[in-house]
N, C-alpha and C positions, 0 to 999 in steps of 0.2 A: 902482633906486630908493632915497631916501632913508630914514634911521631918523627917529623922532620928533626926534632931537635936529638933524634936517638933514644927518647925517652919512652917507655910504654903512654900509648895514650889513656885519658882518664878526663873522663869528662862529669859532668854533675847538674841537678837537676834540684832547685832552690828556690821551693815555694813558701810564702808566707800563709801560717795556717792562720789567717782571719775569714776562711771564708769555703764556698765549695770549690773541686778542682777545676778550675775555666779552662774550654777550648782551649785558648789559646797557650794555657801554660801544659796542657796534657799534650799541643802539638811540639812546643819546646823540649817536655821530658822524651817525647817518642824521638826526636831529631837526635839528643844528646846519646841515646839509650842505642839508635840503630848506629850512630857515627863510633863510638863503643866497640858497638859488637862487629862491624864490619873491618875495623882494624885487631880484632883482637885485645881491646883493651879493657879498662873498666868504666863502668857508668856507676856514677856515686848518689845518693841523696843527700842532702838538706835540708832540715827544716828551720827556717829563717824564725823564728820564735820568739823574736829578742822585743815584739810591740808585747810586753802581757797583759796591757787591758785588751787589747783585741783578739790576742792569738787563745784559742782554745782547744781542749784534749779533741773536742768533737769533730772540729777541722783538720787537726791532722788525721783522725780516724778517717775521716773522709776522702781527705788526700790521697792516704797509702792504700786505702780501698779501691777508690779509683783506677790508680796505679796498677794495682794487681789486676781487678777486670781488664784494663785492657793487654795484658801480660808484658808490661815491663819492669822486670826481676832487676834488681841493683846487688852489684858485688859484694857490697858492705850494709853493713847496721846502719840507719839513717845518722847522721850529726845532728845535734841540736843545738843551734846557734848560743842559747841562752846557757848551756853549761861551760860556755868558753870565754868569759866575759875577763876570767882571771889573765888569760892568756892574750887577749886584746889589748887589754889595759897594759901587759908589759912591755908587748912592741911599742904602744907611746911611746912610754916611757924610755926607750930604746933608742927611738927618733929624738926624744926631746935632748937625752944627752947627748947624743950625736952630732946636735945643731941642726937636726933637720924640723926639727918640729920648736912651738916657745908656746910658754903660759899667756892665757890672751885674760884681762881682767877689766875688760868693759864691760859696765854695766846691761843689763835690759835696757834700763833709762837711756844708756847713751846711743845702744845699740839702735834701738827704734828712734832716738833724734836725727841718728845716721841716716836710717831707710827713709824719712821723709824727706830730708834735703836730698838726697837722691832723686825722690819721685820728685819734687818739684823741679827739682834739673831735669828732667827723663834723662837719668844716667843709669846703666846698670846696675841695677841689685845686686852689688858685690860691699863684701867685708873692705874698708880700707884698709888693712896691716897698720891699724895703729898701734900695735903693742909688736908689731914683730921685731923693730928693731930697738925696741925701749929696755933698759934694765928692770927686772923686777922689782929692784929696791924701789922703784917710785910710785909702787902700787901701797896702799894701807894695808901695815901687818895686820894679816891673819886674813885678807880679804880672800874671796872666792874666785875660784879662774877654772878657764876650759885651756885644754890643749890642743892648739892648733899646728894642721901641718903645713910649713915653710916652702911653700910650691915655688919652681923657678921662675923666673921674674921677664927672662930673656928668651927670644929663640921660640919654636915651635916645638909639638910634638905629633909627630906622624904615624899613623896605625893603617898596617897593610892588613884590611879585613876581608876575611876569607867571603864573605858576600857581598861589602859594600864597596869593597877596592877601598883606593889608598884616602884616608879621610885624616885633612891636620886641621890642627886648631893652636891657635896662637896660646904660649901658655901665660900672657899676662890676663889674659880671659877666664885663668881656672882661679877660683880664690882660694884664698888658708881658710880650707871648711875645718870645724871642731873632727877632732880624733876622739878626744875623752873630754863629756860634760863634766861638767861642775862638781856632782854628785859621784864621780870615777865612773859614770857604766860607758860604755864604749858606743859609739855613732856606728849606722847601719856601713857606712863609706868605709872604715877601718874596720869592721868585724869580719865584710866580705871577703877582705884580700888575705887576712890573716888565715881566716879557714880554709881560704881557695888554695893557700902556700902549705899550710900543712895537710890537708886531704893529695898533696900532688897533682892539685888539676892542673893539665898540660893546654885543653882546650875549654876556651867560654862561648858556649853557643846559646844566645837566647835572643831575647825579642829587641829590636831596634832602640825600642823607646828609651833602652840601660849604655846607648852608643856614648852618651855626654858623661855616662859615671868613667865606664873605662878612661878616659883623658883625666880625670879626677883621681882614679886609684892607679896609672900604670907611675904618678910620682912616688906614693908610699912602698911601691913593689922595688924601682929603682934606689929609692933611697936605703932600702933594708940589704938589696945587693951590694949597695957598696959599704954597708955598714958587715954585713954577716956574710955575705956571696952565698950563691943559692937560692936565687931569688929570681929568675928566668923571668920573661915578658911571655904572659901566656898568648897562644894562637885565640883571637878573636874572630867570632862569628854570628854580626848581628844581622838575627833574619827579621822581615819584614810584617807588623802584626797582621792579624785576622779582620775581614772590614766586614761590616753587613751588605746586603742586598744592593742596600741604598750608596756604598761606599763608605761609610761612618766609618770610626771605630766599633767593631763587634761589642755590645751591651744588652741591658736585659728587654729594653723596648726591640731590642732584632726576634724574642724571642728566647729560647732555652738557650743559656750558655755555659750550663755546669756539666761534666761528663754523666754524673747519676741521674741529670734530668733526660739526658738521650738515652739512657739506659732504662729509667723507672717510669717514664712519660712518654717517650717517644716509641721506646720497643726497638732501639735498636741492637744489634747485634755488636758484641766487644770487635770481630774480624772486620765487620764493615766500618766502625768506626775509626780502627787504627789505617785501616786502607783509604779513609777518605781524609783523613790528617793528615797523611805522608804525602799523599797527590794536593795538598794544597800549598802551593810555594817550591814544591819539590816537582821534577818531570824525570821521566825516562823516555826519550821519544815520545810514542803516543798510547804507552801504555798506561790504561785507566784500572785495571783489576793485577793486584800482585801481592801473593802471598808474603806471607813473615819471611820465610826462608830468601824469597829473593829480594825482598826490601834490604834485608841484610847483607844479599851479596851486591847489591846494585848504589845504594846509599852512600853519596859521600857530597861532601857542601860544594863542587863544582854546579849542583843540580839543583840549588835554590836558587830561588829569582830576587831579582831586588825590589820588585813591586809589589803593593799590597795583595793578598789574595783576599777573595769574595766569596764569603759562607753561603753554600746555595744548598737549600735544605730539601729542595727537589732531589737534588743530584745524590745527595746524602742517601735519599729515600729509595730512589732505583739502585744504589747502589747494594743499600739492604736487601730489599728483592733478590736481588741475585744471590747474594750471601745464604740470604733463608731457604732459595732452591736449592744449593748445595750444601745444608748444613742436616745433621743427622734425626730421623725423623723423632726419634725416643726425647732427643734433648730440647727441641723443640716443640713435642709434647708437657717436657714438665716446665717449660717456660711460659706454657700458654695456662698450662693448671693453677700458676701460681696466680694469672690473672683472674682466673673463672671461680675458684673458690674452691674450698672443701667437696661441694658437689661433682666436681671433673672427674672422672675417670681417665686416667694419664695413657693406660692400653686403649682406650677407644680413639684419645686424641691421636697417638702414636699410627694406630692402623689407619686413621681417618686424614693425617696429614700429609701423604702424597698428591691429594686432591685438592686440601686445604691453600695449601702452600704456592700453588702455580702461580697466583697473581699476587698474592699478600706482599706489603714493600715494608710491616711492620709485625713485632709482637701481638702490638695490638689490633692490627687488623686480621691478623690470624686466629685471636679471639674472640671476636667478633661474629668473624667467621665459624667458630666451632659451637659460638652458643647456641645453637639450635639444639645440638645434640641432646642437650642438659635441661633442657625447658621441662616445666611441666605443664600437662595440659588442664586448663586450656590453655592453648599460647596466645601469648599477647601477641597481636597483627599490627604491623605496621601500615599507615595509612593507606600505604598504595598496593600490600597486601589485599589490607579489607577488599578495596575495592575491585579487584580482582574475581572475589567470589560472589558473583551476582546471580539471581536464583537457576540461571542458565547451567552456572559452572557446576553450582552443587549438585543438581539434575548428573551431571558428568560423572563429578565425582562420584556418587553413588555407584553410578555401574560399573567404572572402574575399581570401585572396592570390591564389586562382588566379583569381577574378573581375577582382581590380584588373589582373591581369597581363595581360590583354585589352583594358584602357581604352585606347584612345590620344587622348584627349582630357583632358591632365591640369589640369584647372580646375576649381574649385570647385564650380559646377554640374552639372558631367561627373559628378564624386566622390558627389556628395553625391544624385546621381540612382540612380548603382551599385548605391552603400551601401544606399540607403534599399530598392532592390529584391529586393538579397539579402537586407536584414532581412525582407521580405515573403514572401520564401520557404522562411524559417527560423521566420515564424510569431511573429516576436519585433517588440517596439518596439523602433527604433535604439537608444536610452540604451542599451538590454540588449547592444547590439552596439558601440557606440559608448566605452563604459567600458574595453573591455576592450584594446580600438584603441588608446585614451588610455597607457594602461600599458606595452600595446607599444613603441607609437612614443616616450614621452617617458620613461618609467620613474618618474612620479608619476601622481596622480588630478587634476590641477588642469593644464590649460593654456590655449591659445584655441581656439578652433573646430576640431573632428577635421578638418573640410576644410581649412582652413588649415594646417593642420600639416601634414597630406598634399602640398601645393602647396610649401608652403616645404622641404619635405627634398627633394622629389623624387620622381620613380618611384623610380629606382633604390634609393635609401635607403630608404623608406619602405617597397620591399617587404622588403628586405635586413631591418630590426628587426622587421618582423612573421613573416617566415620563421623569424627567431630565435626567436619563442617561439614561435610554433605546433606542433600537435602531428605528430610523425615520421607518426605511422600516418595523418593526414589527407591527408596529403602523396603518399601512393603511388597 
């Protein structure tokens, strides 16, 4: 589907590979991907790796791995900004030759003196354009220089942002920033504009911390359009940032902020995080649970709110529990087996999954709930479980062991009937017998239904665990 300009919609996600894929970045990637998919366009990936000291291959791999895990596939191979420095310099020189940029010979000492004076006078920290209208012949021969953009000083720039609405900035407030450094390397502000143009990006959807950058980038776009044509203004959509539960910008002090941490440490499924991030700042009526296909069909920028969203870990956990209950048992078993290690039996986990997943809100909780299946005797007891196994309880377990040993049909129905009958003989409610049974069979006070536990462990293992906790006197 074409955009309002008649062109195919092209969006881009452009992370800097200096660390993990942040939750905020993941949501930006998701919104770009969904907008492109909704409009039948293209979603592209650009790795902004021009900060060579901080950019690492490990971070690049982690970002791409996180995007893949979320199911965000891009339509072309990633573009690496560092490969395009010659092209960025070419545009800077075009702007210089056409009079839209100029050489600035100010030394670092002069610029620091200028800033100190501005600080002392409580003025905005901005380059004072001292070389804007000077002849370069006034500079010492061979002096180093940077190339600065000649930003219009009169009037104002207006952006009709798809999320923020109409935003206006006076041109006099935008400084003549550096396009090309003295060593010939391009600045971020230039590289982004050139890359967006060359990649055919029509819609720039990004965090609203970049809104000021749009006013600095537009003069480059408009100057290049004047020079050679074919550089239309992009459509901007600046999305509010994600905040923590306290209203402050989301950071490490709020807990995990990287996608891989939610996958590996929090035990979140990709479809749950996909759904949660979608609803974090975008809405469609009262819909909470939205499938990938529905998201593509429904997503548009008019559903994105203007206010920051608050990240609520409990809400994510509850949503994750919903997706766990819907997930394929064999898939969950494989994920749990990874957590439990080489002794975990995936076939047994798959069989157990329908009863394990009814209340679990994470893969971690599933793994904790399944751990009893693979424990070696003697079982390690929690303090609460050990407290249930007093002498009276051990006597009852001894009698129960004898009764269960006679059971030929090791099914939930038969075991329940036999155990209830035994409890009635003792004039006990079933719970009074079930809790010591649970402690003996699992080493904990929480587990799936006790008869599910018996069936999953099997007759021999169940009786061996009960006997290990039963009173020796009761077995005579």
